[in-house]
C-alpha positions in Angstrom: 81.4 46.9 -61.2 80.5 49.2 -58.2 79.8 47.3 -55.1 77.2 49.8 -53.7 76.0 47.9 -50.7 78.8 45.4 -50.0 79.3 46.8 -46.5 75.7 46.7 -45.5 76.1 43.7 -43.2 73.5 43.0 -40.6 74.1 43.3 -36.9 73.8 39.4 -36.9 77.6 39.0 -37.3 79.3 42.3 -37.0 79.8 44.8 -34.2 78.8 48.2 -35.6 76.7 51.0 -34.2 73.2 51.3 -35.5 73.6 55.0 -36.2 76.7 54.5 -38.4 75.0 51.8 -40.3 71.9 53.8 -41.0 73.9 56.8 -42.1 75.9 54.7 -44.6 72.6 53.1 -45.8 70.9 56.4 -46.5 73.9 57.9 -48.4 74.7 54.8 -50.4 71.2 54.0 -51.7 70.9 57.4 -53.3 72.8 55.8 -56.2 69.9 53.4 -56.9 67.4 55.4 -59.0 66.5 53.0 -61.8 65.9 49.3 -62.5 69.3 49.3 -64.2 71.0 50.5 -61.0 69.3 47.7 -59.0 70.3 45.1 -61.6 73.9 46.2 -61.3 73.8 46.0 -57.5 72.2 42.6 -57.7 74.9 41.2 -59.9 77.6 42.7 -57.7 76.2 41.9 -54.3 73.4 39.4 -54.6 75.1 36.6 -56.5 77.9 34.4 -55.3 81.3 35.7 -56.4 83.5 33.8 -58.8 87.1 33.8 -57.5 89.9 34.8 -59.9 91.9 31.9 -61.2 94.8 33.1 -59.0 92.9 32.5 -55.8 93.9 29.3 -54.1 91.3 27.0 -52.7 91.7 27.6 -48.9 89.9 28.1 -45.6 88.6 31.6 -45.0 89.0 34.7 -47.2 86.2 37.0 -48.4 87.1 36.6 -52.1 87.6 32.8 -52.1 85.5 29.7 -52.8 82.2 29.0 -51.0 82.3 26.2 -48.5 84.8 24.0 -50.5 85.3 21.9 -47.4 82.0 20.3 -48.0 83.8 17.9 -50.4 86.2 16.5 -47.8 83.9 15.3 -45.1 82.1 12.5 -47.0 83.1 9.0 -48.4 83.9 10.2 -52.0 87.3 11.6 -51.1 90.6 10.6 -49.4 93.8 12.3 -48.6 96.5 11.7 -51.3 99.3 9.9 -49.6 102.1 12.5 -49.7 99.6 15.2 -48.5 100.4 16.8 -45.2 103.9 17.9 -46.2 104.9 21.5 -45.9 103.7 22.3 -49.5 100.2 20.7 -49.0 98.6 23.9 -47.9 95.1 23.0 -49.0 95.2 19.8 -47.0 96.4 21.7 -44.0 93.5 24.2 -44.4 90.9 21.4 -44.5 92.5 18.8 -42.3 90.0 19.6 -39.4 87.0 19.1 -41.7 88.5 15.9 -43.1 88.9 14.6 -39.6 85.6 15.9 -38.3 87.2 17.7 -35.4 85.6 19.6 -32.5 85.8 23.0 -34.1 86.9 22.6 -37.8 87.6 26.3 -38.4 91.2 25.9 -37.2 94.5 25.9 -39.2 97.6 24.5 -37.5 96.2 25.4 -34.0 94.9 28.9 -35.0 91.2 29.8 -35.3 90.2 30.9 -38.8 87.1 33.1 -39.4 84.0 31.3 -40.7 83.6 33.4 -43.8 80.8 31.2 -45.2 78.4 32.2 -42.5 79.3 35.8 -43.0 79.3 35.8 -46.9 75.9 34.0 -47.1 74.2 36.4 -44.6 75.9 39.3 -46.4 74.2 38.2 -49.7 70.9 37.9 -47.8 71.4 41.4 -46.5 72.1 42.7 -50.0 68.9 41.1 -51.5 66.8 42.4 -48.6 68.0 46.0 -49.3 67.3 45.5 -53.1 63.8 44.2 -52.4 63.1 47.2 -50.2 64.2 49.5 -53.0 62.0 47.8 -55.6 59.0 49.3 -53.8 60.3 52.8 -54.6 61.6 52.3 -58.2 59.2 51.5 -61.1 60.7 53.0 -64.2 60.6 49.5 -65.9 57.9 47.3 -64.1 58.8 44.1 -66.0 62.5 44.5 -65.1 61.6 45.3 -61.5 59.5 42.2 -61.3 62.4 40.0 -62.6 64.8 41.6 -60.1 62.4 40.7 -57.3 62.1 37.2 -58.6 65.9 36.8 -58.6 66.2 38.2 -55.1 63.6 35.8 -53.7 65.4 32.9 -55.5 68.7 33.8 -54.1 67.4 34.3 -50.5 65.7 30.9 -50.6 69.0 29.3 -51.9 71.2 30.9 -49.3 68.8 29.9 -46.4 68.8 26.4 -47.7 72.6 26.2 -47.7 72.8 27.7 -44.2 70.2 25.3 -42.9 72.0 22.2 -44.3 75.3 23.4 -43.0 74.5 24.7 -39.6 71.3 22.8 -38.7 70.1 19.1 -38.5 68.5 17.6 -41.6 64.9 18.3 -42.0 62.5 15.8 -40.2 58.9 16.7 -40.5 58.0 15.2 -37.1 60.6 17.4 -35.2 61.0 20.4 -37.5 58.9 22.5 -35.2 61.4 22.2 -32.4 64.7 21.5 -34.2 66.8 24.6 -34.4 67.4 26.1 -37.9 69.2 29.3 -38.6 68.3 33.0 -37.9 65.8 34.5 -40.4 66.1 38.1 -41.4 64.0 39.5 -44.2 64.1 43.2 -43.4 66.6 45.6 -44.9 67.0 47.8 -41.8 69.2 47.1 -38.7 67.4 45.8 -35.7 69.0 46.7 -32.4 68.4 43.2 -31.0 70.3 40.0 -30.3 69.4 37.3 -32.8 68.4 33.8 -32.1 67.8 30.8 -34.3 64.5 30.1 -35.9 63.1 26.6 -35.9 63.9 24.3 -38.9 60.2 24.5 -39.8 60.3 28.2 -39.9 63.5 28.1 -41.9 62.1 25.8 -44.6 58.9 27.7 -44.7 60.9 30.8 -45.5 62.8 28.8 -48.2 59.8 27.4 -49.9 57.8 30.6 -49.8 60.7 32.6 -51.3 61.2 30.1 -54.0 57.5 29.8 -54.8 57.2 33.6 -55.1 60.4 33.7 -57.3 58.8 31.2 -59.6 55.6 33.3 -60.0 57.6 36.5 -60.6 60.1 34.9 -63.1 57.5 32.9 -65.2 57.5 34.2 -68.7 60.5 36.5 -68.2 63.4 36.6 -70.6 66.3 34.6 -69.4 69.7 35.2 -71.1 72.3 33.3 -69.2 72.7 30.4 -66.9 74.5 32.7 -64.4 71.2 34.5 -63.6 68.2 32.9 -61.9 65.3 32.0 -64.2 61.9 30.2 -63.9 63.3 26.7 -64.5 66.2 27.2 -62.2 63.7 28.1 -59.4 61.7 24.8 -60.0 64.9 22.8 -60.3 65.9 24.0 -56.8 62.3 23.5 -55.6 62.5 19.9 -56.7 65.6 19.5 -54.5 64.0 21.3 -51.4 60.8 19.4 -51.5 62.8 16.1 -51.9 64.7 16.9 -48.7 61.4 17.6 -47.0 59.9 14.4 -48.3 57.1 16.3 -49.9 57.2 14.1 -53.0 54.1 15.3 -54.9 55.6 18.8 -54.9 59.0 17.6 -55.8 57.6 15.7 -58.8 55.6 18.7 -59.9 58.6 21.0 -59.9 60.8 18.4 -61.7 58.1 18.0 -64.3 58.0 21.8 -64.8 61.8 21.8 -65.5 61.4 19.0 -68.1 59.3 21.4 -70.2 62.2 23.8 -70.4 63.9 22.2 -73.5 67.0 20.8 -71.6 68.6 17.5 -72.7 71.0 14.9 -71.4 74.5 15.1 -72.7 75.5 11.9 -74.5 78.9 11.0 -73.1 79.8 8.9 -76.2 79.5 12.0 -78.3 81.4 14.1 -75.7 84.3 11.8 -75.3 84.7 11.6 -79.1 86.0 15.1 -78.9 88.9 14.1 -76.5 92.4 14.0 -78.0 95.8 13.5 -76.2 97.7 16.7 -75.4 101.2 17.3 -76.7 102.6 15.0 -74.0 100.2 12.3 -74.9 98.1 12.7 -71.8 94.4 12.3 -72.1 92.7 14.8 -69.7 89.1 14.0 -70.5 86.4 16.3 -71.6 84.4 18.7 -69.5 81.0 17.3 -68.8 79.7 20.1 -66.6 80.2 23.3 -68.4 78.3 26.5 -69.3 76.9 25.5 -72.7 75.9 21.8 -71.9 72.4 21.1 -72.7 72.0 19.9 -69.1 73.0 23.2 -67.5 70.2 25.2 -65.9 71.9 27.6 -63.4 75.3 28.2 -61.8 76.8 30.7 -59.4 80.2 30.7 -57.6 83.5 29.2 -58.5 84.7 25.7 -59.2 87.3 24.4 -56.7 88.3 21.5 -58.8 88.9 23.2 -62.1 92.6 23.2 -63.0 93.2 20.5 -60.3 93.0 23.0 -57.5 91.6 20.8 -54.7 92.4 17.2 -55.9 96.0 17.4 -56.7 99.0 15.2 -56.0 99.6 16.9 -52.6 96.1 17.2 -51.3 93.1 15.0 -52.0 92.2 12.1 -54.2 89.0 10.3 -55.2 88.1 7.6 -52.7 88.5 3.9 -53.6 84.9 3.3 -52.7 83.7 5.8 -55.3 86.0 4.5 -58.0 84.6 1.0 -57.3 81.1 2.3 -57.8 82.1 3.0 -61.5 83.9 -0.2 -61.9 80.9 -2.3 -61.2 80.4 -2.4 -65.0 84.0 -2.5 -66.2 84.7 -0.5 -69.3 81.1 0.5 -69.8 80.5 3.5 -67.5 81.9 6.4 -69.4 81.7 8.8 -66.4 84.9 7.5 -64.8 86.8 8.1 -68.1 85.2 11.5 -68.8 85.7 13.2 -65.5 88.4 11.4 -63.6 91.9 12.4 -64.8 94.0 9.3 -64.1 97.7 9.7 -63.1 100.4 7.8 -61.3 102.0 8.8 -58.0 105.7 8.2 -57.2 105.0 4.7 -56.2 103.1 3.8 -59.4 99.7 3.9 -57.8 96.7 5.3 -59.8 95.6 8.8 -58.7 92.1 10.0 -59.7 91.7 13.7 -60.0 88.3 15.4 -60.4 88.0 16.7 -63.9 84.3 17.2 -64.4 85.2 20.7 -65.6 88.6 20.1 -67.3 89.3 23.8 -67.5 87.3 26.8 -66.4 87.8 28.3 -69.8 85.5 25.5 -71.2 82.7 27.5 -69.6 82.8 27.9 -65.9 80.1 26.2 -63.7 80.2 25.8 -60.0 81.3 22.8 -58.0 78.9 23.8 -55.1 75.9 25.6 -56.6 75.1 24.1 -59.9 71.7 23.0 -61.2 71.5 20.6 -64.1 69.0 18.3 -65.8 70.5 15.0 -64.3 69.8 16.1 -60.8 66.3 17.0 -61.7 65.7 13.6 -63.2 67.2 11.9 -60.2 65.0 14.0 -57.9 62.0 12.9 -60.0 63.0 9.3 -59.9 63.2 9.3 -56.1 59.9 11.1 -55.8 58.2 8.6 -58.1 59.7 5.7 -56.2 58.3 7.0 -52.9 54.9 7.6 -54.5 54.8 3.9 -55.5 55.3 4.6 -59.2 58.3 2.4 -59.3 58.3 1.4 -63.0 58.4 5.1 -64.0 61.2 5.7 -61.5 63.4 2.9 -62.9 62.6 4.1 -66.4 64.2 7.4 -65.6 67.3 5.8 -64.2 67.6 3.8 -67.4 67.2 7.0 -69.5 70.1 8.6 -67.6 72.2 5.4 -67.8 71.7 5.1 -71.6 73.6 8.5 -72.1 76.5 7.4 -69.6 77.3 3.9 -70.8 79.7 3.0 -73.7 77.7 2.8 -77.0 76.3 -0.7 -77.5 76.9 -1.9 -74.0 73.9 -0.4 -72.1 71.8 -3.3 -70.8 68.6 -2.7 -68.9 68.8 -3.6 -65.2 66.6 -6.2 -63.6 63.4 -4.7 -62.2 63.9 -3.2 -58.8 61.3 -2.4 -56.2 61.1 -1.1 -52.7 64.4 -0.6 -50.8 66.4 -2.2 -53.7 65.0 0.5 -56.1 65.9 3.2 -53.6 69.4 1.8 -53.3 69.7 2.0 -57.1 68.5 5.6 -57.2 71.0 6.6 -54.4 73.9 4.8 -56.0 73.2 6.4 -59.3 72.9 9.8 -57.6 76.2 9.3 -56.0 77.9 8.4 -59.3 76.3 11.1 -61.3 76.4 14.1 -58.9 79.7 13.5 -57.1 81.8 16.5 -56.4 78.9 18.9 -57.1 78.1 19.6 -53.4 75.5 16.9 -53.0 77.0 13.8 -51.2 77.4 15.3 -47.7 73.9 16.7 -47.7 72.5 13.4 -49.1 74.2 11.3 -46.4 72.5 13.6 -43.9 69.1 13.3 -45.3 69.4 9.5 -45.9 70.1 9.1 -42.2 66.7 10.5 -41.2 64.7 9.2 -44.1 61.2 8.2 -42.8 61.0 4.9 -44.8 64.5 3.9 -45.9 66.9 5.3 -43.3 70.6 4.7 -44.2 73.8 5.6 -42.3 77.2 4.1 -42.2 80.6 4.9 -40.5 83.2 6.8 -42.7 86.9 6.3 -42.2 89.4 8.8 -43.3 93.1 7.8 -43.4 95.8 10.4 -42.9 99.4 10.3 -44.3 102.6 12.3 -44.1 105.4 12.7 -46.6 108.8 12.4 -44.9 111.1 14.8 -46.7 114.1 13.0 -45.3 113.3 9.5 -46.3 111.2 10.5 -49.3 108.6 8.0 -48.2 104.9 8.2 -47.6 104.1 7.4 -44.0 100.7 6.4 -42.6 99.9 8.4 -39.5 96.5 6.9 -38.6 92.8 7.1 -39.2 89.7 8.9 -38.0 86.1 7.7 -38.0 82.8 9.4 -38.4 80.2 7.3 -36.7 76.7 6.6 -37.9 74.4 9.7 -37.8 72.3 8.6 -34.7 75.4 9.0 -32.4 77.3 11.6 -34.3 77.0 15.4 -33.8 79.7 16.1 -36.4 77.1 15.9 -39.2 76.3 19.6 -38.3 78.9 22.4 -38.5 79.1 24.5 -35.3 77.7 28.0 -35.2 80.6 30.4 -35.5 82.1 31.2 -32.1 82.0 35.0 -32.8 78.3 34.8 -33.4 77.6 33.0 -30.2 79.7 35.4 -28.2 78.2 38.5 -29.8 74.6 37.5 -29.2 75.2 36.9 -25.5 73.5 33.6 -25.0 70.6 34.2 -27.4 72.2 32.1 -30.1 72.2 28.4 -29.2 75.1 26.4 -30.6 74.7 22.9 -32.0 75.5 19.8 -30.0 79.2 19.6 -29.0 81.4 17.6 -31.3 84.0 15.3 -29.8 87.7 15.8 -30.2 88.2 12.7 -32.4 91.0 10.2 -31.5 93.3 8.9 -34.2 93.6 5.1 -34.4 95.6 2.6 -36.4 94.0 0.3 -38.8 97.0 -0.8 -40.9 
């Protein structure tokens, strides 16, 4: 695959002369003469890359995983006891995210490049260039329209992730003054210093791009879950509108997806396929995979496949999340289907994330995945907020009926108001864990207009003493409730702040967190 425009990076984050950029642009784009050319460029430069299986989950790197650190900041994960020894390179990479430090892009005292900011804006730059070329190429109008639709979808998706990583959660009352991220929709280089648009402007760009994508992709042939399609757009719109508390629109988009022929995976049937390996170990069955009837769209890699990120030297599933599944002992099949259970050197159970047991089962992302269960949970939350509470609970029961052991599913007592919202949020946590949702959900729950929710999160840190062969507790770190905690927002990269010479305002300073002892 030729990467025709991979170096067309906006002045937003690289120092380069305008003349050199324009010269490269004019020479390079002579390659694009047909819709097929644009399609190839879109695949190569517009979509998130899938790292090779040899790439280790780590911080930084232009060919690695996209923001894998998002999984280590919430309450669904903990450090595996021996983690922190010399071999636990992944824990060392993400330690400053795990402890919500002042500037998390550090590794053992050395600053590491924020490649997530750079890569997301690079994708945006690529789709901007492609969109400009669609105005000149018209050999296959239907294909050109599809390409444009995919570009608008991707741009909306990338700005959504940028906003939820580098800006505060959306609050309608303050969105007009809260800082979002810089918006760039033109393909040419502007000889200016960039500044941040407001959160309202950022979300307006997201919703307008996605709405246009839906119009352009409606009725278009869709061959693979790795390319954007009409239902993927509406699945993502249901998420965006939910974050904005625009419940009527979230419901409408969710209902559109439900016409797409997707179906819930029955975990009873899926687990019937599981057999022990040659050592007698039961590794579970992939329940997020390419050909699942729930899968709508995926791009990027999976940092948990093959036990990359949760391993016996890095991270483990938190006790609190395990307990969420143990509320109905033996009945909730999700803990058996996607948690590989092992024993550490001290005989303690270790739960490793196995939602995708092996990428060869049909790779789907652990950060950018759209599937039916999320759409149903989006719909349930929207219905609850629209006072259609019976319908909301019915959706939760529909989902649970496919997740509980056959013959054990019992309908829950009727819930209303805050109790119903708590049920929906708990079910969302169980169902969507380790798919890139929990950290964003905790942010938006904290600013919810009717049912705000925030809590402190404590992460313990351990060290494995190679001399005594013993696990040693070092101490703990606490993330405070949202109202008094700037660490719910990632800092703007220092290089971007410096380059834009004061025009780019950083987020509120994060404290250098102190370790404390709780054991």
